[in-house]
N, C-alpha and C positions, 0 to 999 in steps of 0.2 A: 340793102344796108351793105356798108362796105367796110373791111377790116381796117381800112386807113382813112385818116381824117381828109374829107374833101376841099378843105379851107387850106392847110398847108402842105407841104410837099412831104410825100408818104416815105420819100428816100431817105430822106436826111434823119427823120425821127420815126422806124417803124415799132418801137416797141413803147412809144405812149398809150395809156389808156384812152378808148374809143367811149364815147356817148352819142347814143341813138336818138335823133329828134322823133318826132311825131310823124313828121312827114316823108321821114324815111331815110333821110340825108345822116352821114356821119360827121363827128366834130369832136376836136382833142377834150379832155377833161378841164386842161389848164385855159383853154379858151374859153369855155363856158361858166367858170366858176368864177371868172371875173365879170361876167354881165348880169345886169339888173335883173330883178326876179321876173318882171316880164319884159320881154322884148320882141322885136319882129324876126320874122325868119328870115337870115342871111341868104338863105338860097333862093328860096320862092316868092317869097316878101307879100305872100297873100294871106297869112294868117298871125297872130301872136303866141307865142310860145311860155307857158309856164313852166320856168325853171325847177320848182319842186315836184310837178305832177310829172315832168320829165323825167326826175331820177326816180320816180314812185315805178317807173317802167320795169318790168320782169329783168328785162336783157341789163337796163343799168344799175337794178340793185347789184346782180353780180359783181359786176364792174366795179361799183364803189366800195365792197367788201373786200375784194383784191387791195384797190388802194389801200386800206384799212390794214389789214396785214400787213403790207408792205412797209408800211409807216412804224407799226408795232414792231416789226423785228431789227428795222433800223435804229428806232429807240434805244431798244433793249443791247443790243449788239454794242451802243456808243455807252450804254451805261456799264455794261459787265466788262467790258476791255480794260477799264482803268483797276476796278476793284480785282481782279484776277490777276492783272500783272503786278497791283500791290502786294495781294499776297504770295504770289510767286517768289517776289522779291525777298520779302519778311518771314522766313520758315519759323521763327522764333514766335513771331506775334502768332501765327496759325497755332503751332504747339501750344502755346499757353492756352489761346482761346479754347481749346477744347479738353484739354484735362484739369483746367482750373475748378470746374467743378467737383471733379475726382478728388481732386486735393483738399477739397473743403470738406468733402465728406470721410475723408482719412482723418484728419486734424478731431475733425468733430467724434469720429468713434474714438480716436486716442485719448480724447480729454475724459470721454465717459468712461473707459476702460480705468483708466487712472484713478476717478473719483471710485469707482466699485472697488478697486484693491486696495485703495487707502481706507475706503471703510472696513474691508475684511480684517486689514490688519491690526485695524483699532480693536475692532471687536476681540479678537483671537488673544492680543494685548490684555485687553481688560480683563478676559477671563481669569489669563494666567496669573494678573495681580490678585485677582478674588480667590483665587485656588491658593496662593501662597500665603495671601492675610487669614485663611480659613485656617491652613494648617500650622501658620504661627499660634493661633486661638488654642487649637487642639492640644498642640505641643506642651502650651502653659499650662492647661489644665491636667495633663497628664503628669508633667514636672512638678506642680505643688502636690496630685494627690501621692506620685513616688517620694515626693518629700514627708509628706504626712505619714507614710505608712514606714519610712525608716527611723524619722522621731519615736513613732508608737512604739516597734519595736525595740529600738534602743532602751526607751522606758519601760516596756516589760522585762526587758533583759535585765536591766539593772534592779527592776525591783526583784526578779528571781534569784540575781546572784545576792542581793543582801537579804533574803529570808534564807538562803543556803550557807551565807557566812553566819547567820544569826544562828540558825540549828546547831551548827558546826562548833562555834564559839561555846553554847549551852553546852552540847555534847561534850566537849573536852575539858568544859569546867568541871561537867558532874563525872567523868572518867577520872581525873585528875583525884577529886574530890571522895569516889567511894574505891572501896574495897573490892577483891577479887571476888568472893562471896556475894556481896552486894551487889556488885556490876552484875553478875549471870545473873540473880534474882532479877533485876531490872530488866534484862534483855528477853528473860523466858516469860514476864510479865506481859498479856495483851491489851492489856489497858494502858500500858504506860507509852507516852509517844516515843520517846529513848527506843524502846523495843519495835517501832513501827520504822522510825529511821534506820534504825541498822538491817532491820529486815530488805528494805527497800536499797540499802547500799551494798548488801551481801545476795541480792536475787540471782539466779541464774535462769537460763533457759533451760524448759522439761524437755526440749527434744533433742538437743546440740550439747546441753551444758555448758553454756560458753555464759561469762558474767554480764550482767545487765545493770552493773550499777552506775559505768558513766554514758548510760543512756537515758533520754528525757522519754515521756509516758508514752508519746506519739511513735517515736522510733522502736521503743518496747514492743507497741502492740505490732508494730510491722515486721519485726524479727519474729516475733513469734507466728505468725499467720505465713510469712513463707517458709517457715520449719514446717509447719504444721501440713502446708501444700506439698511441700517435699517428701515429707514421711507418707502421706497418702499416696503418692506417686509412687514409693518406693514399696509399698504393700499392695499396689494395683499389679505393678510388676510382676512379683512373687506370685499372686494368685493367679495371673495369667501362663506364667511359666511354669506352674507345679505340676507339667507333666515329666519332671524328671529331670529336663534340662538345666544347664549350671544357671545360676543368675548372676549376673555381675553388677557389682555396687557401683552406682555413678559416686565419683570423686568430688572432692572439691575443686574448681578452677585454680585456686593456687597450687594444687599437689599434682594436677595431671598435665599432659602433654597438650599443646593448643591444636592437633588437629585429631581428625574422627579416627578411630582406631577401626572402623570399617571400610569408609571410604577415603580417608586421609585428606578430608577438607578443612580450611582451616576455620579456628574457632576465633580468630582475634575479635572480629566486630560483632561476636552474637554473647549476648548475656548468658548468667549459668541456668537461666531456665530454658532457655533457647538452646541452649548445648543438651540439656537433657533430653529436650524432644528429640532433637534430630539424632541422639546417639540409639533413643526407643524406637524410632521409625528405621534407623538404617537394621536395628536387631531384627526387627518383624522381618524387614527385606529378606536378610540371611535366613532366616529361618523358614520363611515361606520358599526358599530358591532351595532349601534344602529337601523340604519335603517331596517339591518337583521331581529333583535327582532321586529322591529314593522311588516314588512312581516311577521313573523311567527304567529304575534299575529293574522293579519288580516286571515291568513289561519286557524289558529286553531277556528276562530269564525265559520267558514264555517259549515253546516250541515254533519256531518260524516253519511257514508253509512252505511247500515243494518249489512253490513257482520262486519264492526268494531265495532259497537254496539255487537253483538252478541260475538265477540274475547274478548270484555273487559267483559261481563256476565261469559264466559268459564272461564277467569284470576282470576276473585275475586273468584270463586266457586273453585278455585284448588287453591288459596293460602287458603282458610279456611279451607278445608281437610289436605292441608300439615300442618297448623299450629296446628291442632288437631292432626295430625298423629306423628309428627316429633320431636314435642317440647322438649319431654324428650332426644331423643337419640340427640339434636342439644347443649343439656346442658353439655351433656359428654361429646363432641368432640369439644368444644369451642377452646380451644390451639390448637388442631392440625388444625383446618382451618385457625386459626390466621396465622399462620406458611406458610401455604400452601397459602394464600392470598399474604402474603410478597414476595413469589418466583414466584406468576402468572404475565406475565407484563400484563400492562395497556392497556387494545385495546380500539377502537373506538366500538360504540355498534351499529356503522351504518353502517362502511364501514371495520371493524374488523382490521383495520391497527395500529400499534404500536404507543402510545403515551410518551413514556419514555423519548424522546430526547425533546420533548416541555417544554415551559413554560407554566404555569397556564393561561395564557393569550391567547397564543397559542392553546391550549389545548380546552378552550372554544370557541374559535374562528372555532376551526375546526370541533367540535361536532354541532356547531350552523349551518354551512353551509351545514353538510351533512345532517340534520334533514331539512332544508328547503330544497335542492335539492330532497329529497324525496318526501316530500308533494307536491311539485310541479309537481313530475311525478307521483304521484295519481291522482293529480289533473287532470292532462290532461287525463290520463288514463281513469277517471270517464267520461268525456265530450266524448271521444270517443266512451264509451261503449252505454253513452245514446243514443245519435245519430244512432248510428248501430241497425238497423232492426234485430228482434225478427226471427231465423230460427227454421223452423221444424224442429224436428228431424225422419226420415224414419226407424223406427227400430222396429223389436218385442219387446214385452213387456217384454219379459224372459232376451234379452240382454241386455236391457235397464235398467233391473233391477240389473242385474248384475254389468253393467258399473258403472251405478250411485252408490252403494257399492263401490265399488272399488275407483272411483271420490273422494267418503266421506270420507273414510279413507287417503286417501292421502291428502286430504285438512285439517283433523284436525292434521296431523302430520308436514305440510308444516305451519300451522297457529301456532302451540304449538313452532315451531323451529324460527318463527319470531317474535312472538310478547311477549311469555312468555319468552323467555332467556334473554330478559335486567332485567324483574323484578326476575327471580330467580338467575341470577348472582349477581345483587344488595343485595339479602338477605342475611341472616347469612347460611341459611341451604342448601347451594349448594353442598359442598364437602361428604355429605353422600350420597354413590351410591345406597344403599336398597332404602331409601325413596324416591329418584328420581323416581327408577324404578316403585315404585307402585306410584308416582302421574302421570307418563307417563301411564301408564295403565289406571286410574281412567279418566285420561283428554281424552283418545281416546273413553271410554266408554261414556263418558259425551258427548263427540262432536257427536259422533253418534246418542245418544238419541236425540239431538238440532236438528241436520240437517235432521232427519227423520218426525221432528215435523215444521220446518220449510221450505214451500214450494219456496222459493227464494234461497237457498243456492245453488242449482243445477246450477242456472243461472248464479250467481255470481263466481263460481268457476273459470269458463275459463279466465276472466279478470283478477281474483288474481293470477293466476298460470302463465299467459303471463307478468304480471308487474314483478312477481318475476325473471322471465328469463330475461326481460329487465334491470333491475337493476343489478342483476349478470352480465350482459354482459358489461353493463356501468362500474361498478365498475372495471371489470377486466382490461379493456382497459384504464382507467385512472391509475390503478395501475403500467402496463407496461410501 
């Protein structure tokens, strides 16, 4: 078997497909395809070759497949080349071909949205039209009712006026025809209608003695009920103030000022009844505040403990030293301190709560209550401490001295924080850090000196410390 055709020149056409014959010779595909189905072998001439059996040989099948593939490639290349060239030349055709489906979808969606929106607009407009129609119907009904009511009231008023005119004419005719003696007799007669008419015209209120002749029956009842309520309120106030305090009678709104006597609030938008209630409330507030102040005075007149006296002496000495040392620095930083005092919020000196949202009256009331509360707690703690028996401390002398010195230092710091804080906050020299540090050091030295000289301070320290902790816990619970 040769790779070249043995019938033609292999040099001229080396790439032609080769078919192998059953006898082993090779021939070109182009030569054998033109031969009949059965032909004599051209090389050996000894046998007859069937062309289809020759093509069914395994070697020739692969050759035929290669020939078919080449034919397909040539056909496809010939078909694609003009189409590709046409698409490359016509760009608009290519773009429109690919986006035409998307454009159709967009148009379809737009039409659907238009239909939905138009349907919603129609529904909303129809609902508004129905509401307006219903409102018109209701307005017509209300208008007819109002017209009917006005007509009825006018007719009733005309009837009342006609009846009053008839009574007035009858009374005038009777008065003109009667003598004074007969007139007094008719007026005093309870069965005579003239006497009843005269009583209604000359009737007056039993509480305020105001005439009621120009009022109808309903307004008379309302006037009498208001006067009765006012009279009961005044009697209740007099009963509440029966302890000897002076009772202030509330005047009419036309005769008094338009502001509260106690808190100076305006009464322009308040009625008479609400003005009286406001005045009574302010009066009770003032009375309670007076009682609290009296309790505070009674507590302050009692004897102070020895520790409080020593604390006051420490504060006075600290104030003198501070005035001597920091007077010059205070003058130089006065404007800065004023600005800082404006920025700092106003706090209660006893419970450290903010007082910015309270009025002046409520601020004073809050501080007085906190002060009285702490005074009562201190008094109760003193009574407990006086009744408690003294305990002996089983400690060595060295440990006792160390613990005593530590307690004295803590005592001086806590007393400085509790008592000297209010005095220094109210003074003008609070904002200078250097002077405050020197004062704190001087206060600790001076308090240690006083504590070493006074034998009773160590005994009083435990009670003061427990009192401070108790106050802190109470204030924390109240704040929560």
